[in-house]
C-alpha positions as a Markdown table, in Angstrom:
| # | Residue | x | y | z |
|---|---|---|---|---|
| 1 | Met | 24.3 | 22.1 | 10.8 |
| 2 | Asp | 20.8 | 22.0 | 11.7 |
| 3 | Asn | 20.7 | 18.1 | 12.3 |
| 4 | Thr | 22.8 | 18.1 | 15.3 |
| 5 | Trp | 20.7 | 16.7 | 17.6 |
| 6 | Leu | 20.2 | 13.0 | 15.4 |
| 7 | Ile | 24.0 | 13.0 | 15.5 |
| 8 | Trp | 24.1 | 13.7 | 19.5 |
| 9 | Leu | 20.9 | 11.3 | 19.4 |
| 10 | Gly | 23.0 | 8.6 | 17.4 |
| 11 | Cys | 26.4 | 9.1 | 19.4 |
| 12 | Phe | 24.0 | 8.7 | 23.1 |
| 13 | Leu | 22.2 | 5.4 | 21.6 |
| 14 | Ala | 25.6 | 4.0 | 20.2 |
| 15 | Phe | 26.6 | 5.1 | 24.7 |
| 16 | Ala | 23.2 | 2.7 | 25.2 |
| 17 | Ala | 23.4 | 0.1 | 23.0 |
| 18 | Val | 27.0 | -1.0 | 24.5 |
| 19 | Ala | 26.1 | -0.7 | 27.4 |
| 20 | Tyr | 23.0 | -3.4 | 27.1 |
| 21 | Phe | 25.7 | -5.2 | 26.1 |
| 22 | Phe | 27.6 | -5.2 | 28.9 |
| 23 | Ile | 24.5 | -5.9 | 31.3 |
| 24 | Thr | 23.2 | -9.2 | 29.4 |
| 25 | Lys | 26.0 | -10.7 | 27.8 |
| 26 | Lys | 27.6 | -12.9 | 30.2 |
| 27 | Asp | 23.9 | -14.6 | 31.8 |
| 28 | Phe | 22.2 | -14.1 | 27.6 |
| 29 | Pro | 25.5 | -13.7 | 24.8 |
| 30 | Ile | 23.1 | -14.0 | 22.0 |
| 31 | Leu | 20.6 | -11.7 | 23.0 |
| 32 | Ser | 23.3 | -9.2 | 23.5 |
| 33 | Val | 24.3 | -9.1 | 20.4 |
| 34 | Leu | 21.4 | -8.7 | 18.8 |
| 35 | Leu | 20.1 | -5.3 | 21.3 |
| 36 | Leu | 23.5 | -4.0 | 20.2 |
| 37 | Phe | 22.8 | -4.5 | 16.8 |
| 38 | Ser | 19.3 | -3.4 | 16.8 |
| 39 | Leu | 20.0 | -0.2 | 18.7 |
| 40 | Gly | 22.9 | 0.2 | 17.5 |
| 41 | Thr | 22.2 | 0.2 | 14.3 |
| 42 | Phe | 20.0 | 2.3 | 14.9 |
| 43 | Ala | 22.0 | 4.7 | 16.0 |
| 44 | Val | 24.8 | 4.8 | 13.6 |
| 45 | Gly | 22.0 | 5.1 | 10.2 |
| 46 | Ala | 19.4 | 6.9 | 12.1 |
| 47 | Gly | 21.5 | 8.5 | 14.1 |
| 48 | Leu | 25.0 | 9.8 | 13.1 |
| 49 | Val | 24.4 | 8.8 | 9.3 |
| 50 | Ser | 21.0 | 10.7 | 9.0 |
| 51 | Gly | 22.6 | 13.4 | 10.5 |
| 52 | Ile | 25.4 | 14.3 | 8.2 |
| 53 | Phe | 23.8 | 13.8 | 5.6 |
| 54 | Gln | 20.6 | 15.7 | 5.2 |
| 55 | Val | 17.6 | 15.3 | 3.7 |
| 56 | Asn | 16.1 | 17.9 | 1.1 |
| 57 | Glu | 13.3 | 20.2 | 1.9 |
| 58 | Asn | 11.4 | 18.9 | -1.0 |
| 59 | Lys | 10.9 | 15.2 | -2.0 |
| 60 | Asp | 11.1 | 16.4 | -5.5 |
| 61 | Ile | 15.0 | 16.8 | -5.7 |
| 62 | Val | 16.3 | 13.9 | -4.8 |
| 63 | Thr | 20.5 | 13.9 | -4.0 |
| 64 | Ala | 23.1 | 11.6 | -2.8 |
| 65 | Ala | 23.1 | 13.1 | 0.8 |
| 66 | Ser | 19.2 | 12.6 | 0.5 |
| 67 | Lys | 19.8 | 9.1 | -0.7 |
| 68 | Val | 22.2 | 7.6 | 2.1 |
| 69 | His | 20.1 | 10.0 | 4.5 |
| 70 | Gly | 16.8 | 8.0 | 3.5 |
| 71 | Ile | 18.6 | 4.6 | 2.9 |
| 72 | Ser | 20.8 | 4.9 | 6.3 |
| 73 | Ala | 17.4 | 5.6 | 8.5 |
| 74 | Ala | 14.9 | 3.3 | 6.5 |
| 75 | Ile | 17.9 | 0.4 | 8.1 |
| 76 | Gly | 17.9 | 1.9 | 11.5 |
| 77 | Phe | 14.2 | 1.7 | 11.8 |
| 78 | Met | 13.8 | -1.7 | 10.5 |
| 79 | Ala | 16.4 | -3.0 | 12.9 |
| 80 | Leu | 15.2 | -0.3 | 16.3 |
| 81 | Leu | 12.1 | -2.3 | 15.2 |
| 82 | Phe | 12.6 | -5.6 | 16.9 |
| 83 | Phe | 14.2 | -3.3 | 20.0 |
| 84 | Pro | 10.9 | -4.1 | 22.3 |
| 85 | Leu | 10.7 | -7.4 | 21.1 |
| 86 | Leu | 14.4 | -8.7 | 22.4 |
| 87 | Asn | 13.8 | -6.6 | 25.5 |
| 88 | Gly | 10.5 | -8.7 | 25.2 |
| 89 | Ile | 11.6 | -11.7 | 25.3 |
| 90 | Leu | 14.9 | -11.1 | 27.6 |
| 91 | Ala | 12.2 | -9.5 | 29.9 |
| 92 | Phe | 10.6 | -13.3 | 29.6 |
| 93 | Lys | 13.7 | -15.0 | 29.9 |
| 94 | Gln | 14.9 | -13.2 | 33.6 |
| 95 | Asn | 11.1 | -13.5 | 34.5 |
| 96 | Asn | 10.2 | -10.1 | 34.6 |
| 97 | Val | 6.6 | -11.0 | 32.7 |
| 98 | Ile | 5.6 | -7.2 | 32.9 |
| 99 | Phe | 7.9 | -5.8 | 31.4 |
| 100 | Gly | 7.8 | -8.7 | 28.9 |
| 101 | Ile | 4.1 | -8.0 | 27.9 |
| 102 | Ile | 5.1 | -4.0 | 27.4 |
| 103 | Cys | 7.9 | -4.6 | 24.8 |
| 104 | Val | 5.3 | -7.0 | 23.2 |
| 105 | Ile | 2.5 | -5.2 | 22.6 |
| 106 | Ser | 4.9 | -2.2 | 22.2 |
| 107 | Phe | 6.7 | -4.7 | 19.2 |
| 108 | Ile | 2.6 | -5.3 | 17.8 |
| 109 | Leu | 2.5 | -0.8 | 18.1 |
| 110 | Ala | 5.5 | -0.1 | 16.6 |
| 111 | Leu | 4.7 | -3.0 | 13.7 |
| 112 | Ile | 1.4 | -1.3 | 12.8 |
| 113 | Phe | 2.7 | 2.1 | 12.7 |
| 114 | Phe | 5.3 | 1.6 | 11.0 |
| 115 | Val | 3.7 | -0.2 | 7.9 |
| 116 | Cys | 1.0 | 2.5 | 8.3 |
| 117 | Phe | 4.8 | 5.1 | 8.0 |
| 118 | Ile | 5.6 | 2.7 | 5.0 |
| 119 | Met | 2.0 | 3.2 | 3.0 |
| 120 | Gly | 1.4 | 6.7 | 3.7 |
| 121 | Asp | 4.0 | 7.7 | 1.2 |
| 122 | Lys | 2.5 | 5.6 | -1.5 |
| 123 | Glu | 0.5 | 7.8 | -3.9 |
| 124 | Gln | -2.8 | 5.5 | -3.2 |
| 125 | Phe | -3.1 | 6.4 | 0.6 |
| 126 | Gln | -2.9 | 9.5 | -0.1 |
| 127 | Asn | -7.2 | 10.3 | 0.7 |
| 128 | Thr | -6.6 | 8.6 | 3.5 |
| 129 | Met | -5.4 | 9.0 | 7.3 |
| 130 | Leu | -2.4 | 7.5 | 6.2 |
| 131 | Lys | -0.9 | 10.6 | 4.3 |
| 132 | Tyr | 0.0 | 11.4 | 7.7 |
| 133 | Glu | 3.3 | 10.0 | 7.6 |
| 134 | Gly | 5.1 | 12.0 | 10.3 |
| 135 | Leu | 2.2 | 11.3 | 12.9 |
| 136 | Trp | 3.0 | 7.2 | 12.1 |
| 137 | Glu | 6.9 | 8.0 | 12.3 |
| 138 | Arg | 6.7 | 9.1 | 15.6 |
| 139 | Leu | 4.0 | 6.7 | 17.6 |
| 140 | Ser | 5.9 | 4.0 | 15.9 |
| 141 | Leu | 9.3 | 5.7 | 17.3 |
| 142 | Leu | 7.5 | 6.5 | 20.9 |
| 143 | Cys | 6.0 | 2.5 | 20.5 |
| 144 | Met | 10.0 | 1.8 | 20.0 |
| 145 | Tyr | 11.5 | 3.6 | 22.8 |
| 146 | Ile | 9.3 | 2.3 | 25.5 |
| 147 | Pro | 11.4 | -0.4 | 26.3 |
| 148 | Leu | 14.7 | 1.5 | 26.8 |
| 149 | Thr | 12.4 | 4.0 | 29.0 |
| 150 | Tyr | 11.1 | 1.9 | 31.1 |
| 151 | Lys | 15.0 | 0.1 | 31.3 |
| 152 | Ala | 15.8 | 3.9 | 32.2 |
| 153 | Val | 13.5 | 5.0 | 34.5 |
| 154 | His | 13.0 | 1.4 | 36.4 |
| 155 | Asn | 17.4 | 2.0 | 37.2 |
| 156 | Leu | 17.2 | 5.2 | 38.2 |
| 157 | Leu | 14.6 | 4.6 | 41.0 |
| 158 | Ser | 16.1 | 0.9 | 41.8 |
């Protein structure tokens, strides 16, 4: 199976989602549930399920596995899109203004890149910069991962 890395990533991010939940649940119970849902849905949908159900090399050939992969990845991406925004809200509630600003900027950029990614799949945009779906997908993910990376580095250094 060549998508083993997706399954591993899904497991890792599911663990991270649970850790986020337990770290924040006492002081911010609603935000902790939303963060768990956001990161957990991505971990399961775009990680575990997408890793198990492989997509075809050729987009013209649609199988049940490629449909499951596509739907679960789309749901996971949409859930993770709100992860930076939720982290920003949490940061502002904790009076961590710098991290809050980083998260809000990450959310805005992730949203812009996500829209470009979605539009890149449409026929009318194939002769524009939007045709580079993979680029927009990766830039969107990069922005969605910034709060997670920031927190990890910050915790390692403190």
